[in-house]
All heavy atoms as atom14 arrays in JSON, in Angstrom:
{
  "sequence": "MEDCYPVQETYAKNSSVITSTRFFDLDLGISDPDVFTPPATCQSARPERMAESHC",
  "atom14_mask": [
    [1, 1, 1, 1, 1, 1, 1, 1, 0, 0, 0, 0, 0, 0],
    [1, 1, 1, 1, 1, 1, 1, 1, 1, 0, 0, 0, 0, 0],
    [1, 1, 1, 1, 1, 1, 1, 1, 0, 0, 0, 0, 0, 0],
    [1, 1, 1, 1, 1, 1, 0, 0, 0, 0, 0, 0, 0, 0],
    [1, 1, 1, 1, 1, 1, 1, 1, 1, 1, 1, 1, 0, 0],
    [1, 1, 1, 1, 1, 1, 1, 0, 0, 0, 0, 0, 0, 0],
    [1, 1, 1, 1, 1, 1, 1, 0, 0, 0, 0, 0, 0, 0],
    [1, 1, 1, 1, 1, 1, 1, 1, 1, 0, 0, 0, 0, 0],
    [1, 1, 1, 1, 1, 1, 1, 1, 1, 0, 0, 0, 0, 0],
    [1, 1, 1, 1, 1, 1, 1, 0, 0, 0, 0, 0, 0, 0],
    [1, 1, 1, 1, 1, 1, 1, 1, 1, 1, 1, 1, 0, 0],
    [1, 1, 1, 1, 1, 0, 0, 0, 0, 0, 0, 0, 0, 0],
    [1, 1, 1, 1, 1, 1, 1, 1, 1, 0, 0, 0, 0, 0],
    [1, 1, 1, 1, 1, 1, 1, 1, 0, 0, 0, 0, 0, 0],
    [1, 1, 1, 1, 1, 1, 0, 0, 0, 0, 0, 0, 0, 0],
    [1, 1, 1, 1, 1, 1, 0, 0, 0, 0, 0, 0, 0, 0],
    [1, 1, 1, 1, 1, 1, 1, 0, 0, 0, 0, 0, 0, 0],
    [1, 1, 1, 1, 1, 1, 1, 1, 0, 0, 0, 0, 0, 0],
    [1, 1, 1, 1, 1, 1, 1, 0, 0, 0, 0, 0, 0, 0],
    [1, 1, 1, 1, 1, 1, 0, 0, 0, 0, 0, 0, 0, 0],
    [1, 1, 1, 1, 1, 1, 1, 0, 0, 0, 0, 0, 0, 0],
    [1, 1, 1, 1, 1, 1, 1, 1, 1, 1, 1, 0, 0, 0],
    [1, 1, 1, 1, 1, 1, 1, 1, 1, 1, 1, 0, 0, 0],
    [1, 1, 1, 1, 1, 1, 1, 1, 1, 1, 1, 0, 0, 0],
    [1, 1, 1, 1, 1, 1, 1, 1, 0, 0, 0, 0, 0, 0],
    [1, 1, 1, 1, 1, 1, 1, 1, 0, 0, 0, 0, 0, 0],
    [1, 1, 1, 1, 1, 1, 1, 1, 0, 0, 0, 0, 0, 0],
    [1, 1, 1, 1, 1, 1, 1, 1, 0, 0, 0, 0, 0, 0],
    [1, 1, 1, 1, 0, 0, 0, 0, 0, 0, 0, 0, 0, 0],
    [1, 1, 1, 1, 1, 1, 1, 1, 0, 0, 0, 0, 0, 0],
    [1, 1, 1, 1, 1, 1, 0, 0, 0, 0, 0, 0, 0, 0],
    [1, 1, 1, 1, 1, 1, 1, 1, 0, 0, 0, 0, 0, 0],
    [1, 1, 1, 1, 1, 1, 1, 0, 0, 0, 0, 0, 0, 0],
    [1, 1, 1, 1, 1, 1, 1, 1, 0, 0, 0, 0, 0, 0],
    [1, 1, 1, 1, 1, 1, 1, 0, 0, 0, 0, 0, 0, 0],
    [1, 1, 1, 1, 1, 1, 1, 1, 1, 1, 1, 0, 0, 0],
    [1, 1, 1, 1, 1, 1, 1, 0, 0, 0, 0, 0, 0, 0],
    [1, 1, 1, 1, 1, 1, 1, 0, 0, 0, 0, 0, 0, 0],
    [1, 1, 1, 1, 1, 1, 1, 0, 0, 0, 0, 0, 0, 0],
    [1, 1, 1, 1, 1, 0, 0, 0, 0, 0, 0, 0, 0, 0],
    [1, 1, 1, 1, 1, 1, 1, 0, 0, 0, 0, 0, 0, 0],
    [1, 1, 1, 1, 1, 1, 0, 0, 0, 0, 0, 0, 0, 0],
    [1, 1, 1, 1, 1, 1, 1, 1, 1, 0, 0, 0, 0, 0],
    [1, 1, 1, 1, 1, 1, 0, 0, 0, 0, 0, 0, 0, 0],
    [1, 1, 1, 1, 1, 0, 0, 0, 0, 0, 0, 0, 0, 0],
    [1, 1, 1, 1, 1, 1, 1, 1, 1, 1, 1, 0, 0, 0],
    [1, 1, 1, 1, 1, 1, 1, 0, 0, 0, 0, 0, 0, 0],
    [1, 1, 1, 1, 1, 1, 1, 1, 1, 0, 0, 0, 0, 0],
    [1, 1, 1, 1, 1, 1, 1, 1, 1, 1, 1, 0, 0, 0],
    [1, 1, 1, 1, 1, 1, 1, 1, 0, 0, 0, 0, 0, 0],
    [1, 1, 1, 1, 1, 0, 0, 0, 0, 0, 0, 0, 0, 0],
    [1, 1, 1, 1, 1, 1, 1, 1, 1, 0, 0, 0, 0, 0],
    [1, 1, 1, 1, 1, 1, 0, 0, 0, 0, 0, 0, 0, 0],
    [1, 1, 1, 1, 1, 1, 1, 1, 1, 1, 0, 0, 0, 0],
    [1, 1, 1, 1, 1, 1, 0, 0, 0, 0, 0, 0, 0, 0]
  ],
  "atom14_positions": [
    [[58.02, -12.34, -16.75], [57.6, -11.12, -17.41], [57.82, -9.94, -16.48], [57.79, -10.08, -15.27], [56.11, -11.19, -17.77], [55.76, -12.24, -18.8], [53.99, -12.33, -19.1], [53.77, -10.94, -20.16], [0.0, 0.0, 0.0], [0.0, 0.0, 0.0], [0.0, 0.0, 0.0], [0.0, 0.0, 0.0], [0.0, 0.0, 0.0], [0.0, 0.0, 0.0]],
    [[57.97, -8.78, -17.06], [58.12, -7.57, -16.27], [56.83, -7.29, -15.51], [55.73, -7.48, -16.01], [58.43, -6.39, -17.21], [58.7, -5.1, -16.46], [59.05, -3.97, -17.41], [59.46, -4.23, -18.56], [58.9, -2.83, -16.98], [0.0, 0.0, 0.0], [0.0, 0.0, 0.0], [0.0, 0.0, 0.0], [0.0, 0.0, 0.0], [0.0, 0.0, 0.0]],
    [[56.97, -6.86, -14.27], [55.84, -6.54, -13.39], [54.96, -7.75, -13.08], [53.76, -7.61, -12.84], [54.98, -5.41, -13.96], [55.75, -4.11, -14.06], [56.65, -3.91, -13.23], [55.45, -3.3, -14.94], [0.0, 0.0, 0.0], [0.0, 0.0, 0.0], [0.0, 0.0, 0.0], [0.0, 0.0, 0.0], [0.0, 0.0, 0.0], [0.0, 0.0, 0.0]],
    [[55.52, -8.94, -13.1], [54.78, -10.15, -12.74], [55.28, -10.6, -11.37], [56.46, -10.9, -11.22], [55.01, -11.24, -13.78], [54.16, -12.78, -13.37], [0.0, 0.0, 0.0], [0.0, 0.0, 0.0], [0.0, 0.0, 0.0], [0.0, 0.0, 0.0], [0.0, 0.0, 0.0], [0.0, 0.0, 0.0], [0.0, 0.0, 0.0], [0.0, 0.0, 0.0]],
    [[54.38, -10.63, -10.39], [54.76, -10.96, -9.03], [53.97, -12.17, -8.53], [52.94, -12.02, -7.88], [54.52, -9.77, -8.09], [55.22, -8.53, -8.53], [54.55, -7.53, -9.23], [56.57, -8.35, -8.26], [55.2, -6.39, -9.64], [57.23, -7.21, -8.67], [56.55, -6.24, -9.36], [57.2, -5.11, -9.76], [0.0, 0.0, 0.0], [0.0, 0.0, 0.0]],
    [[54.41, -13.39, -8.84], [53.7, -14.55, -8.3], [53.98, -14.68, -6.8], [55.09, -14.43, -6.34], [54.29, -15.72, -9.07], [55.63, -15.25, -9.49], [55.53, -13.75, -9.66], [0.0, 0.0, 0.0], [0.0, 0.0, 0.0], [0.0, 0.0, 0.0], [0.0, 0.0, 0.0], [0.0, 0.0, 0.0], [0.0, 0.0, 0.0], [0.0, 0.0, 0.0]],
    [[52.96, -15.03, -6.04], [53.08, -15.18, -4.59], [52.49, -16.52, -4.21], [51.44, -16.92, -4.71], [52.33, -14.04, -3.86], [52.36, -14.25, -2.36], [52.91, -12.68, -4.23], [0.0, 0.0, 0.0], [0.0, 0.0, 0.0], [0.0, 0.0, 0.0], [0.0, 0.0, 0.0], [0.0, 0.0, 0.0], [0.0, 0.0, 0.0], [0.0, 0.0, 0.0]],
    [[53.16, -17.21, -3.31], [52.64, -18.49, -2.83], [52.66, -18.49, -1.32], [53.61, -18.04, -0.68], [53.49, -19.65, -3.34], [52.99, -20.99, -2.82], [53.68, -22.16, -3.46], [54.04, -22.1, -4.62], [53.87, -23.22, -2.7], [0.0, 0.0, 0.0], [0.0, 0.0, 0.0], [0.0, 0.0, 0.0], [0.0, 0.0, 0.0], [0.0, 0.0, 0.0]],
    [[51.6, -19.01, -0.73], [51.49, -19.15, 0.71], [51.31, -20.64, 1.0], [50.46, -21.3, 0.39], [50.27, -18.38, 1.21], [49.92, -18.62, 2.65], [48.61, -17.97, 3.02], [47.56, -18.38, 2.5], [48.66, -17.04, 3.82], [0.0, 0.0, 0.0], [0.0, 0.0, 0.0], [0.0, 0.0, 0.0], [0.0, 0.0, 0.0], [0.0, 0.0, 0.0]],
    [[52.11, -21.17, 1.91], [51.99, -22.57, 2.28], [51.8, -22.67, 3.78], [52.56, -22.08, 4.55], [53.24, -23.37, 1.86], [53.41, -23.22, 0.44], [53.11, -24.83, 2.19], [0.0, 0.0, 0.0], [0.0, 0.0, 0.0], [0.0, 0.0, 0.0], [0.0, 0.0, 0.0], [0.0, 0.0, 0.0], [0.0, 0.0, 0.0], [0.0, 0.0, 0.0]],
    [[50.76, -23.37, 4.18], [50.43, -23.55, 5.6], [50.47, -25.04, 5.93], [49.8, -25.83, 5.27], [49.04, -22.98, 5.9], [48.53, -23.31, 7.27], [49.04, -22.67, 8.4], [47.55, -24.27, 7.45], [48.59, -22.97, 9.66], [47.08, -24.58, 8.72], [47.6, -23.93, 9.82], [47.15, -24.24, 11.07], [0.0, 0.0, 0.0], [0.0, 0.0, 0.0]],
    [[51.28, -25.39, 6.9], [51.37, -26.79, 7.32], [50.79, -26.93, 8.72], [51.36, -26.4, 9.68], [52.82, -27.26, 7.3], [0.0, 0.0, 0.0], [0.0, 0.0, 0.0], [0.0, 0.0, 0.0], [0.0, 0.0, 0.0], [0.0, 0.0, 0.0], [0.0, 0.0, 0.0], [0.0, 0.0, 0.0], [0.0, 0.0, 0.0], [0.0, 0.0, 0.0]],
    [[49.64, -27.59, 8.83], [49.02, -27.82, 10.14], [49.75, -28.94, 10.87], [50.01, -28.85, 12.05], [47.55, -28.14, 9.97], [46.83, -28.33, 11.28], [45.34, -28.47, 11.09], [44.65, -28.59, 12.43], [43.21, -28.67, 12.3], [0.0, 0.0, 0.0], [0.0, 0.0, 0.0], [0.0, 0.0, 0.0], [0.0, 0.0, 0.0], [0.0, 0.0, 0.0]],
    [[50.05, -29.98, 10.14], [50.85, -31.08, 10.66], [51.43, -31.83, 9.47], [51.33, -31.36, 8.34], [50.02, -32.0, 11.58], [48.77, -32.53, 10.91], [48.82, -32.98, 9.76], [47.64, -32.45, 11.6], [0.0, 0.0, 0.0], [0.0, 0.0, 0.0], [0.0, 0.0, 0.0], [0.0, 0.0, 0.0], [0.0, 0.0, 0.0], [0.0, 0.0, 0.0]],
    [[52.03, -32.97, 9.69], [52.71, -33.66, 8.58], [51.76, -34.17, 7.51], [52.19, -34.47, 6.39], [53.56, -34.8, 9.12], [52.72, -35.74, 9.78], [0.0, 0.0, 0.0], [0.0, 0.0, 0.0], [0.0, 0.0, 0.0], [0.0, 0.0, 0.0], [0.0, 0.0, 0.0], [0.0, 0.0, 0.0], [0.0, 0.0, 0.0], [0.0, 0.0, 0.0]],
    [[50.47, -34.28, 7.81], [49.54, -34.8, 6.8], [48.58, -33.75, 6.26], [47.81, -34.04, 5.35], [48.74, -35.97, 7.39], [47.97, -35.53, 8.48], [0.0, 0.0, 0.0], [0.0, 0.0, 0.0], [0.0, 0.0, 0.0], [0.0, 0.0, 0.0], [0.0, 0.0, 0.0], [0.0, 0.0, 0.0], [0.0, 0.0, 0.0], [0.0, 0.0, 0.0]],
    [[48.59, -32.54, 6.81], [47.68, -31.48, 6.33], [48.5, -30.26, 5.92], [49.05, -29.55, 6.76], [46.65, -31.08, 7.41], [45.75, -29.98, 6.9], [45.84, -32.28, 7.85], [0.0, 0.0, 0.0], [0.0, 0.0, 0.0], [0.0, 0.0, 0.0], [0.0, 0.0, 0.0], [0.0, 0.0, 0.0], [0.0, 0.0, 0.0], [0.0, 0.0, 0.0]],
    [[48.61, -30.06, 4.62], [49.36, -28.91, 4.08], [48.48, -28.23, 3.04], [47.92, -28.88, 2.16], [50.69, -29.35, 3.45], [51.59, -29.99, 4.51], [51.39, -28.18, 2.78], [52.86, -30.6, 3.99], [0.0, 0.0, 0.0], [0.0, 0.0, 0.0], [0.0, 0.0, 0.0], [0.0, 0.0, 0.0], [0.0, 0.0, 0.0], [0.0, 0.0, 0.0]],
    [[48.32, -26.92, 3.17], [47.53, -26.14, 2.23], [48.44, -25.15, 1.52], [49.23, -24.47, 2.16], [46.41, -25.37, 2.96], [45.61, -26.29, 3.68], [45.55, -24.6, 1.99], [0.0, 0.0, 0.0], [0.0, 0.0, 0.0], [0.0, 0.0, 0.0], [0.0, 0.0, 0.0], [0.0, 0.0, 0.0], [0.0, 0.0, 0.0], [0.0, 0.0, 0.0]],
    [[48.33, -25.08, 0.21], [49.14, -24.15, -0.57], [48.22, -23.32, -1.45], [47.34, -23.85, -2.11], [50.14, -24.93, -1.42], [50.97, -24.04, -2.11], [0.0, 0.0, 0.0], [0.0, 0.0, 0.0], [0.0, 0.0, 0.0], [0.0, 0.0, 0.0], [0.0, 0.0, 0.0], [0.0, 0.0, 0.0], [0.0, 0.0, 0.0], [0.0, 0.0, 0.0]],
    [[48.41, -22.01, -1.42], [47.6, -21.09, -2.23], [48.55, -20.25, -3.08], [49.54, -19.73, -2.57], [46.76, -20.16, -1.33], [46.01, -20.95, -0.42], [45.83, -19.29, -2.15], [0.0, 0.0, 0.0], [0.0, 0.0, 0.0], [0.0, 0.0, 0.0], [0.0, 0.0, 0.0], [0.0, 0.0, 0.0], [0.0, 0.0, 0.0], [0.0, 0.0, 0.0]],
    [[48.22, -20.11, -4.35], [49.05, -19.3, -5.26], [48.23, -18.15, -5.81], [47.06, -18.3, -6.14], [49.57, -20.15, -6.4], [50.54, -21.2, -5.93], [51.06, -22.02, -7.08], [51.96, -23.03, -6.56], [52.23, -24.14, -7.19], [51.7, -24.39, -8.36], [53.06, -25.01, -6.66], [0.0, 0.0, 0.0], [0.0, 0.0, 0.0], [0.0, 0.0, 0.0]],
    [[48.86, -16.98, -5.89], [48.22, -15.79, -6.43], [49.02, -15.33, -7.64], [50.24, -15.31, -7.61], [48.2, -14.67, -5.39], [47.52, -15.06, -4.1], [48.24, -15.6, -3.05], [46.16, -14.88, -3.96], [47.62, -15.95, -1.87], [45.52, -15.23, -2.78], [46.26, -15.77, -1.73], [0.0, 0.0, 0.0], [0.0, 0.0, 0.0], [0.0, 0.0, 0.0]],
    [[48.34, -14.94, -8.71], [48.99, -14.46, -9.92], [48.36, -13.14, -10.34], [47.27, -12.78, -9.88], [48.84, -15.47, -11.06], [49.5, -16.79, -10.77], [48.79, -17.83, -10.22], [50.84, -16.97, -11.03], [49.39, -19.04, -9.95], [51.46, -18.19, -10.77], [50.73, -19.22, -10.22], [0.0, 0.0, 0.0], [0.0, 0.0, 0.0], [0.0, 0.0, 0.0]],
    [[49.0, -12.44, -11.25], [48.5, -11.18, -11.8], [48.27, -10.12, -10.73], [47.27, -9.4, -10.74], [47.2, -11.4, -12.59], [47.42, -12.31, -13.78], [48.52, -12.27, -14.36], [46.5, -13.06, -14.12], [0.0, 0.0, 0.0], [0.0, 0.0, 0.0], [0.0, 0.0, 0.0], [0.0, 0.0, 0.0], [0.0, 0.0, 0.0], [0.0, 0.0, 0.0]],
    [[49.18, -10.04, -9.75], [49.08, -9.02, -8.72], [49.69, -7.72, -9.22], [50.62, -7.71, -10.01], [49.82, -9.47, -7.46], [49.31, -10.76, -6.83], [50.2, -11.14, -5.65], [47.88, -10.63, -6.39], [0.0, 0.0, 0.0], [0.0, 0.0, 0.0], [0.0, 0.0, 0.0], [0.0, 0.0, 0.0], [0.0, 0.0, 0.0], [0.0, 0.0, 0.0]],
    [[49.15, -6.62, -8.76], [49.71, -5.31, -9.08], [50.42, -4.77, -7.85], [49.92, -4.89, -6.73], [48.6, -4.33, -9.49], [47.96, -4.72, -10.81], [48.69, -5.19, -11.69], [46.74, -4.54, -10.96], [0.0, 0.0, 0.0], [0.0, 0.0, 0.0], [0.0, 0.0, 0.0], [0.0, 0.0, 0.0], [0.0, 0.0, 0.0], [0.0, 0.0, 0.0]],
    [[51.58, -4.17, -8.06], [52.34, -3.59, -6.98], [51.63, -2.34, -6.47], [51.14, -1.54, -7.26], [53.74, -3.24, -7.48], [54.77, -2.86, -6.43], [54.98, -4.01, -5.45], [56.09, -2.52, -7.1], [0.0, 0.0, 0.0], [0.0, 0.0, 0.0], [0.0, 0.0, 0.0], [0.0, 0.0, 0.0], [0.0, 0.0, 0.0], [0.0, 0.0, 0.0]],
    [[51.5, -2.2, -5.17], [50.87, -1.01, -4.59], [49.46, -1.31, -4.09], [48.95, -2.41, -4.2], [0.0, 0.0, 0.0], [0.0, 0.0, 0.0], [0.0, 0.0, 0.0], [0.0, 0.0, 0.0], [0.0, 0.0, 0.0], [0.0, 0.0, 0.0], [0.0, 0.0, 0.0], [0.0, 0.0, 0.0], [0.0, 0.0, 0.0], [0.0, 0.0, 0.0]],
    [[48.85, -0.29, -3.53], [47.5, -0.39, -2.98], [46.6, 0.49, -3.82], [46.76, 1.71, -3.85], [47.47, 0.06, -1.5], [48.39, -0.84, -0.69], [46.04, 0.03, -0.96], [48.62, -0.36, 0.72], [0.0, 0.0, 0.0], [0.0, 0.0, 0.0], [0.0, 0.0, 0.0], [0.0, 0.0, 0.0], [0.0, 0.0, 0.0], [0.0, 0.0, 0.0]],
    [[45.64, -0.12, -4.52], [44.79, 0.66, -5.43], [43.77, 1.5, -4.67], [43.38, 2.57, -5.13], [44.07, -0.26, -6.42], [43.28, -1.19, -5.73], [0.0, 0.0, 0.0], [0.0, 0.0, 0.0], [0.0, 0.0, 0.0], [0.0, 0.0, 0.0], [0.0, 0.0, 0.0], [0.0, 0.0, 0.0], [0.0, 0.0, 0.0], [0.0, 0.0, 0.0]],
    [[43.3, 1.03, -3.5], [42.32, 1.78, -2.72], [42.7, 1.76, -1.25], [42.31, 0.86, -0.5], [40.92, 1.18, -2.92], [39.84, 1.94, -2.17], [40.14, 3.03, -1.61], [38.7, 1.46, -2.14], [0.0, 0.0, 0.0], [0.0, 0.0, 0.0], [0.0, 0.0, 0.0], [0.0, 0.0, 0.0], [0.0, 0.0, 0.0], [0.0, 0.0, 0.0]],
    [[43.47, 2.75, -0.78], [43.92, 2.76, 0.61], [42.78, 2.91, 1.61], [42.94, 2.65, 2.79], [44.89, 3.94, 0.69], [44.66, 4.75, -0.52], [44.01, 3.86, -1.54], [0.0, 0.0, 0.0], [0.0, 0.0, 0.0], [0.0, 0.0, 0.0], [0.0, 0.0, 0.0], [0.0, 0.0, 0.0], [0.0, 0.0, 0.0], [0.0, 0.0, 0.0]],
    [[41.59, 3.3, 1.16], [40.45, 3.45, 2.07], [39.97, 2.12, 2.63], [39.22, 2.1, 3.62], [39.29, 4.15, 1.36], [39.57, 5.64, 1.16], [40.37, 6.21, 1.94], [39.0, 6.23, 0.22], [0.0, 0.0, 0.0], [0.0, 0.0, 0.0], [0.0, 0.0, 0.0], [0.0, 0.0, 0.0], [0.0, 0.0, 0.0], [0.0, 0.0, 0.0]],
    [[40.39, 1.0, 2.04], [39.98, -0.3, 2.59], [40.55, -0.52, 3.98], [40.08, -1.39, 4.72], [40.37, -1.48, 1.66], [39.7, -1.36, 0.32], [41.87, -1.59, 1.52], [0.0, 0.0, 0.0], [0.0, 0.0, 0.0], [0.0, 0.0, 0.0], [0.0, 0.0, 0.0], [0.0, 0.0, 0.0], [0.0, 0.0, 0.0], [0.0, 0.0, 0.0]],
    [[41.56, 0.27, 4.37], [42.15, 0.14, 5.69], [41.52, 1.07, 6.72], [41.9, 1.06, 7.89], [43.66, 0.41, 5.62], [44.37, -0.58, 4.76], [44.8, -0.23, 3.49], [44.59, -1.88, 5.18], [45.46, -1.14, 2.67], [45.25, -2.8, 4.37], [45.68, -2.42, 3.12], [0.0, 0.0, 0.0], [0.0, 0.0, 0.0], [0.0, 0.0, 0.0]],
    [[40.56, 1.89, 6.31], [39.87, 2.81, 7.21], [38.66, 2.09, 7.8], [37.77, 1.67, 7.05], [39.41, 4.08, 6.47], [40.55, 4.69, 5.86], [38.74, 5.05, 7.41], [0.0, 0.0, 0.0], [0.0, 0.0, 0.0], [0.0, 0.0, 0.0], [0.0, 0.0, 0.0], [0.0, 0.0, 0.0], [0.0, 0.0, 0.0], [0.0, 0.0, 0.0]],
    [[38.6, 1.93, 9.12], [37.45, 1.24, 9.73], [36.15, 2.01, 9.46], [36.16, 3.24, 9.4], [37.77, 1.24, 11.23], [39.22, 1.51, 11.33], [39.59, 2.32, 10.13], [0.0, 0.0, 0.0], [0.0, 0.0, 0.0], [0.0, 0.0, 0.0], [0.0, 0.0, 0.0], [0.0, 0.0, 0.0], [0.0, 0.0, 0.0], [0.0, 0.0, 0.0]],
    [[35.04, 1.3, 9.33], [33.76, 1.97, 9.12], [33.41, 2.87, 10.31], [33.86, 2.65, 11.43], [32.75, 0.83, 9.0], [33.53, -0.43, 8.95], [34.93, -0.13, 9.36], [0.0, 0.0, 0.0], [0.0, 0.0, 0.0], [0.0, 0.0, 0.0], [0.0, 0.0, 0.0], [0.0, 0.0, 0.0], [0.0, 0.0, 0.0], [0.0, 0.0, 0.0]],
    [[32.57, 3.86, 10.07], [32.17, 4.81, 11.12], [31.52, 4.09, 12.3], [31.64, 4.53, 13.44], [31.23, 5.86, 10.54], [0.0, 0.0, 0.0], [0.0, 0.0, 0.0], [0.0, 0.0, 0.0], [0.0, 0.0, 0.0], [0.0, 0.0, 0.0], [0.0, 0.0, 0.0], [0.0, 0.0, 0.0], [0.0, 0.0, 0.0], [0.0, 0.0, 0.0]],
    [[30.83, 2.97, 12.05], [30.17, 2.24, 13.14], [31.19, 1.7, 14.15], [30.84, 1.48, 15.3], [29.34, 1.07, 12.58], [30.18, 0.26, 11.76], [28.17, 1.57, 11.76], [0.0, 0.0, 0.0], [0.0, 0.0, 0.0], [0.0, 0.0, 0.0], [0.0, 0.0, 0.0], [0.0, 0.0, 0.0], [0.0, 0.0, 0.0], [0.0, 0.0, 0.0]],
    [[32.42, 1.54, 13.74], [33.45, 1.04, 14.66], [33.85, 2.11, 15.68], [34.38, 1.77, 16.74], [34.68, 0.6, 13.89], [34.4, -0.87, 12.9], [0.0, 0.0, 0.0], [0.0, 0.0, 0.0], [0.0, 0.0, 0.0], [0.0, 0.0, 0.0], [0.0, 0.0, 0.0], [0.0, 0.0, 0.0], [0.0, 0.0, 0.0], [0.0, 0.0, 0.0]],
    [[33.6, 3.37, 15.38], [33.99, 4.45, 16.3], [33.2, 4.37, 17.6], [33.7, 4.77, 18.65], [33.78, 5.81, 15.63], [34.58, 6.0, 14.36], [36.07, 5.77, 14.54], [36.66, 6.2, 15.53], [36.69, 5.1, 13.59], [0.0, 0.0, 0.0], [0.0, 0.0, 0.0], [0.0, 0.0, 0.0], [0.0, 0.0, 0.0], [0.0, 0.0, 0.0]],
    [[31.98, 3.85, 17.55], [31.17, 3.78, 18.77], [31.19, 2.37, 19.39], [30.49, 2.13, 20.37], [29.73, 4.18, 18.45], [29.18, 3.31, 17.48], [0.0, 0.0, 0.0], [0.0, 0.0, 0.0], [0.0, 0.0, 0.0], [0.0, 0.0, 0.0], [0.0, 0.0, 0.0], [0.0, 0.0, 0.0], [0.0, 0.0, 0.0], [0.0, 0.0, 0.0]],
    [[31.97, 1.47, 18.83], [32.03, 0.1, 19.36], [32.71, 0.09, 20.72], [33.61, 0.88, 20.99], [32.78, -0.8, 18.38], [0.0, 0.0, 0.0], [0.0, 0.0, 0.0], [0.0, 0.0, 0.0], [0.0, 0.0, 0.0], [0.0, 0.0, 0.0], [0.0, 0.0, 0.0], [0.0, 0.0, 0.0], [0.0, 0.0, 0.0], [0.0, 0.0, 0.0]],
    [[32.25, -0.8, 21.58], [32.84, -0.93, 22.91], [33.56, -2.27, 22.99], [33.05, -3.28, 22.52], [31.74, -0.87, 23.97], [30.97, 0.46, 23.87], [29.98, 0.59, 24.97], [30.75, 0.81, 26.19], [30.21, 0.78, 27.4], [28.95, 0.53, 27.56], [30.96, 0.99, 28.48], [0.0, 0.0, 0.0], [0.0, 0.0, 0.0], [0.0, 0.0, 0.0]],
    [[34.74, -2.3, 23.59], [35.49, -3.56, 23.67], [34.78, -4.56, 24.58], [34.16, -4.19, 25.58], [36.84, -3.15, 24.23], [36.63, -1.82, 24.87], [35.45, -1.19, 24.19], [0.0, 0.0, 0.0], [0.0, 0.0, 0.0], [0.0, 0.0, 0.0], [0.0, 0.0, 0.0], [0.0, 0.0, 0.0], [0.0, 0.0, 0.0], [0.0, 0.0, 0.0]],
    [[34.88, -5.83, 24.23], [34.35, -6.92, 25.04], [35.43, -7.97, 25.21], [36.19, -8.23, 24.29], [33.14, -7.58, 24.36], [31.86, -6.82, 24.46], [30.7, -7.62, 23.88], [30.79, -8.87, 23.85], [29.73, -7.0, 23.46], [0.0, 0.0, 0.0], [0.0, 0.0, 0.0], [0.0, 0.0, 0.0], [0.0, 0.0, 0.0], [0.0, 0.0, 0.0]],
    [[35.48, -8.56, 26.36], [36.44, -9.63, 26.61], [35.92, -10.91, 25.94], [34.77, -11.3, 26.13], [36.63, -9.84, 28.1], [37.69, -10.85, 28.4], [37.9, -10.98, 29.89], [39.16, -11.62, 30.11], [40.26, -11.02, 30.5], [40.24, -9.73, 30.74], [41.38, -11.68, 30.67], [0.0, 0.0, 0.0], [0.0, 0.0, 0.0], [0.0, 0.0, 0.0]],
    [[36.78, -11.56, 25.19], [36.39, -12.79, 24.52], [36.53, -13.97, 25.48], [37.38, -13.96, 26.37], [37.27, -13.03, 23.29], [37.06, -12.01, 22.2], [38.15, -12.27, 20.79], [37.59, -13.86, 20.22], [0.0, 0.0, 0.0], [0.0, 0.0, 0.0], [0.0, 0.0, 0.0], [0.0, 0.0, 0.0], [0.0, 0.0, 0.0], [0.0, 0.0, 0.0]],
    [[35.68, -14.97, 25.3], [35.76, -16.17, 26.11], [37.06, -16.9, 25.8], [37.52, -16.9, 24.67], [34.56, -17.07, 25.82], [0.0, 0.0, 0.0], [0.0, 0.0, 0.0], [0.0, 0.0, 0.0], [0.0, 0.0, 0.0], [0.0, 0.0, 0.0], [0.0, 0.0, 0.0], [0.0, 0.0, 0.0], [0.0, 0.0, 0.0], [0.0, 0.0, 0.0]],
    [[37.62, -17.52, 26.81], [38.87, -18.27, 26.59], [38.6, -19.53, 25.83], [37.6, -20.21, 26.04], [39.51, -18.58, 27.94], [39.9, -17.33, 28.68], [41.16, -17.53, 29.5], [41.82, -18.56, 29.32], [41.45, -16.64, 30.3], [0.0, 0.0, 0.0], [0.0, 0.0, 0.0], [0.0, 0.0, 0.0], [0.0, 0.0, 0.0], [0.0, 0.0, 0.0]],
    [[39.5, -19.85, 24.91], [39.38, -21.04, 24.09], [40.35, -22.09, 24.59], [41.49, -21.79, 24.93], [39.68, -20.69, 22.63], [39.64, -21.85, 21.85], [0.0, 0.0, 0.0], [0.0, 0.0, 0.0], [0.0, 0.0, 0.0], [0.0, 0.0, 0.0], [0.0, 0.0, 0.0], [0.0, 0.0, 0.0], [0.0, 0.0, 0.0], [0.0, 0.0, 0.0]],
    [[39.9, -23.33, 24.61], [40.77, -24.43, 25.07], [41.02, -25.38, 23.9], [40.57, -26.51, 23.88], [40.11, -25.17, 26.23], [39.86, -24.32, 27.41], [40.86, -23.9, 28.25], [38.72, -23.75, 27.87], [40.36, -23.13, 29.19], [39.05, -23.02, 28.99], [0.0, 0.0, 0.0], [0.0, 0.0, 0.0], [0.0, 0.0, 0.0], [0.0, 0.0, 0.0]],
    [[41.75, -24.89, 22.9], [42.05, -25.7, 21.71], [43.18, -26.64, 21.97], [44.1, -26.4, 22.62], [42.41, -24.79, 20.54], [41.03, -23.79, 20.01], [0.0, 0.0, 0.0], [0.0, 0.0, 0.0], [0.0, 0.0, 0.0], [0.0, 0.0, 0.0], [0.0, 0.0, 0.0], [0.0, 0.0, 0.0], [0.0, 0.0, 0.0], [0.0, 0.0, 0.0]]
  ]
}
């Protein structure tokens, strides 16, 4: 159909774990660009070093 944009994401962790997600009825464009604006509380946030992970 016109303006139909199916999207699929597939993630393979290893040969036995595969996750697939499908999205339908998406609209082209960004309906609310303000979702990309960080909240005002982030302006006063101070950076912290994260602990190292040993995965």
